[in-house]
N, C-alpha and C positions, 0 to 999 in steps of 0.2 A: 440276440441274445433272447435271455429267459423275460424282459418285460417284455417286449414287442411280441414275443406270444402269446403271450399269458393277453397283452391287450388285445389282438385280433383272432385270437381262436378262444380264448375262456372272457368273454366282455361280460358273457351274459352272469356267469357267477361273479367278476367281480363285483358288478351294480347291484348281486343281491346281499354282499359282503362290503357294499360303498361305505359306511363308515369306520369298519376296521380295516379295510385297504386307505383311503383314505388317511387316516393316523399314522398309523405302522410307517408313508410312504414316508412323511416329512420327519421320522425320527430317525430317517439314512439321509446321510444328505447324499449320497450317489446314483439312489432310486428317483432321475429326474424325467425318467417316462412316467415312471406311475404319479409322479406330482401333475405333468404337466397332464395326463389322460383326466385324471380327476378336477385340475380345476377348470380345465375345457368343459364339462362335466356341467360343474355351479356356476361359472358367467352367467348358464342357460336360463337356471332354475332360481338364482339366488335366494328367494324366498323360505325353502325347503333348508337351505344351506345356514342361512343366518337365525331362523328359529328354530331350528332344532334344538333339545335338551340338554344336550352337550354339545353348543355351539362355547361356551364359556369354557372350555375345559382343551380346545384344539393349541397347537405351540403356536408362536409367535410366528415365527418363518412361514407356516400355512396360511393363516389371515394377513399378513404382510404381499403373501405371492396371490394372494385375492385381490387385496385393494389397488392392487396397483394397477391391474388390466384393464385394456383402455376399452374389453369390449363391455365389462358388469351389467353387466341391466338390472340396474337399480336404482335410485333414486339418492343422488347424494346427500341429502339430508339423513334418508334410513341408513346411509354409511356409516357416518358420522353417530347417527345417534347407536348401531351398533358396538362401532371399535368403545366408543364411551365404556358403552354398555361392558363391552367384554377386560378393558383396562380395568376398571372397578370391580369385577368379581376375581382379579387375580389382587388384590387384598384385601382381605377382610375383614382390617383394624378400619378401613373404609367408611366413614360415616352413612347411614341409608336414607339423612336427609341430608338434601346438598345446603342446607341454610346453617347446618353447624358445621359447617366445613371451615376448619385456618387454612394459611396461608401453607403450611408443611403439608396437610392434602392434597392437596393442587401439587404440589410438586410432589409428591408421591406419584399422584397420576401421569405426569408429562412426563418425570422419567419408565414409566412404565409404559406407558405410548411413545416415546421418541421415533421408532425407527415407524410405528402407523402414519403419524401425522404426518410429513412430507407428502404419505400419498393421498389427499384427501383434497379433491378437487372445491375450494371454498370456494372460488370467486365463480364457482358456474352454479353456486347454490341463487335462490330470490333472498332477496331484503328478509323479509319474513324470515324463510328458516333459517336467516343468522340470527338473527332478533333472537325469536326463541329456540333456538335450539345452540350455536356454539356461542353466544354474548353466556350463558352462563359458567361455563367453561375455559372462556378467555384466556384467564390465566394460568395457563396451561400453555397458549400459546406463545411464540416470543414476539415480544412487545414490537416492531417492524413488522410481524407480516400482520399484527392483530389492528393497527394505522392503515398497513394496507388496505384489511376489512371493510377498515371504517370507510377510508376515503373513499374505496369504490362505491360504496351505501351510499353515501354521499351523491355523486359525481348518478351514478341509477335513477335515485329518488324524487334530486332537487333539479330542477331543470334550472333556474336558476343558477343554481350554480355549477353546472357543466358545462353553458353559455360563458360563466367569466373562466372557469380553468378546463379549457377544453382539452387541454394539452398538458395534463395534469398527469404523470407517469408515475404506475409503486417499481418500486426495487426485487416485491417478492420477483419468484417463478411462478407464473402459471401457470397451470397448468390445463391441457387441452379438456373440451368436454369428452367426458366417456360414448361411444357411438353406441346410440340404443338404435335396436333393430324396431321397426315396425312393429305394435302386438299383433300376435294370431288370434283368431277365433280358437276359443276355448276345444281340446280333442274328442269328440263328443261316441262315443257309442254309437256302432253301425246296426240296424234295421237285426240285422241276421248276428247280432251279439245275442239276440236269446225271444226264442220265441213262446213265455213266459210273462218272463219280467221287464221293466223298463229299468233307464237309469234310475229314477225314484227308489224303485226297491233295491236294487243291485247297494246306493247310495245307503239306506237301511241297515240294509247286514251286513255292512262292513262297519256301519258306528256299530253295530253291537258284536263285529267278531274283534273292535276296540273298546269295547264298554263305556262309549260314550252315552252321555245324558241325553244330548243331544244330537241330533239328524247330519252329518255333512252335508255341504253343498253338493250336487250336483257337476258343478264345474273342479270340484275340490275332493275326487273320490280318492284316498290314498292306494286303491286297491287298483290288479288289474283282472278281470274276468275270464279265464281260459278253458274255450270250451273243448271239455273234453269227450263229452256223450251226448248223442242225444235221440231221443229213443227210435221216433219215425226214422232217426240216419242209420242208429246203428241196432237197432234191436229192443226192445223188451222182455226178454230172458234174461236171468241169471246170469250162467254163461255168457253172455256177450258183455255184461256189464263188469266180471271179473277182467273179463278177455282186455279189456281199457281201463279198469281203475286200479287191477290190485294192488294195494302198495301205494297206491300215491298217498300223498296226503292234501293238506290240506284241503279238503273240496266243500264246497255247498252245492245241494241236491233241489232243487226246483219241482214242481211237476205240479201240473192243472189233473183236479178230480173232473173226472167224466161226468159229465151230465148235472153238475155244478159250474160254479161260478169258484172256488174256490184254490189257491194258491196256499201248498202245503209245501214244507222243508226245511232241512237242517244245515248243521254246521259244522264240519268233522276234522278239526286240528290234523286227527293224530291216523285215521286212514282204517282200511279194512285189510286184512289180510288172506287171503285164501287160508283155509284148514285144508289137511293133505285126508283128515278124514271127516266122520260121518258129524262127529260132536262138538258139540257151539263154543265160539272162545269171546269171552269176554274183557273187555279192554276197559283199564282205569284212563279215564280223559274231566277233567274238569272244567274245560275251555267250551265243548263242545255244547250246544243248543238245537232246537228243534223251533217253526214260526208256522205263522196263518200267515199271510200277507192282504192288506188291503188293495181292494180292487172295486171297480161298479158300486158291488150289490157288499162287500163284506166292506166296511165303513171303517174299522181298527183294529191296525195291526197284532200279535199275538205273539209275544216271544217266550217263551216257555226253559227255563239254564237249568240245565243237568243236578239233581239236588241228591245223584248216589251215583258217582264219578265208578266206584266200583262195576258197574250194569250200565254207563254209561254208549258205550260203545260193542255190539254182537256181530261177530265173524260164522256165518256158515259156510258149508262146501256149496252148498244148493240151493242157496238162499240167493237173493239181493241187499241192498244196505240195511241195516236197522241201529237203529237210532233207541236203544235198550230195546221193549215192546213198543215202547210210544210212538214212533213212528216207524211203521217197517213194510220192506216191500219182499212178497215171498218166490215168486216164482210167476211169470207170462204177467208179467203187472197192469199189462190194460186186458187184461182178461177176468172175467169171473171173481168180481172182488178182492184178487192179492193181494191187496193189499190194508194197513187199520193204523186206527191211531188207538193206542190202550195208554188211560194217565196212572201212570207206576213207575218211574224212576227217571223223569221229567218235574219241573215243580206246576207245569199249568196244562190242562188238555187244551189242543190245539183246536178241536170243530169247535165250533158253536153250536152246544149243547142244546141253545133253544129253537136251532134250526133241525138238528138231530136229535132230538131227546135227550134224556139228561140218563143218558147210557155210557156204559164207559168202555166198552169196546163199538166202534164205532169203524167200519172195513167197505172199502174203495178200490173202484179199478182207477188207472190211469191215462186219457187219452195222449200225454205230451209228457215227461220228463228229460232231464238237465242236467249234470251234471258241470261246473264250469272248477275249475284249481286257480285258486286268488292268491298274489305273491303281489307285496311292496312293490308301489311305483318307483322307478330309479333315477335319478337326476337324467 
């Protein structure tokens, strides 16, 4: 059927539009295969799902379908906290401070979460988690369930009572522990990922793309860097650039400047389109930027965002990538200083003026350059 075909043949597209696919699949009770495919991905990487900005807007049936899974790779206390967060978000009248809650407020939350609460593994939580996270909301639990939890707490934590009451049973249903897989070492980019930049550089660039004030940790880089082009492999001519990169979008370019330790580059989300004639074409882009990356001799990275979006990106038929005129590659990029940086349409000059003189125009050649297409990692 159509679901099976899309899952088997268009999984990359589905992952790229995961949030939309997930929401839509649970709005239709007949899309069981889509629902299962989505949930199979979420249970492996639940943090991205539970910590997403639109988590509290998901449908109840979607949330229930996740928390009931035995293989959900998340601590039970964290599942509980997110369920509570979701429930509170469903009613804007609930006070923000729990100290101000009335019995009616707890009853409201209890009704909201009536289909979620049976799937929490209360008896798999530590005593500390129960006391810190569950007890403040004990009024939303059935009294018998809370009494059984309390009994378990006593038996777990007080050896003398455990000896006195060795066979004391609880009446509540005790769900089995979730099947938590052993943690894997974080996937790291291989050495062949780039001949110019390292993982720290990649996360710094990713942070600039998302306009983050702080750099992402290396293990949490949200972007995949797919190598489209490498100069020493594919050529240093304008024709070789257009052959592999024409009409591609979300491009990160990095280049190693010949005879220096500089790493220059830029980000172009809209891409370049090769003109049919010799005239240049300006493309409007407010999210492009250029940069210089820190390394052994360059102590601080320089980020330069576009200040004239209407001239941010330029396409020339017989030239290479142009970020305005602020970072440009003409042809035969590794020869005759056919690249240059001019401070015009972006906010900062990316070449260190103390090293190259206080000049606006600074030509150079590259010994290597690479172009990556970046995309958000999926579950």
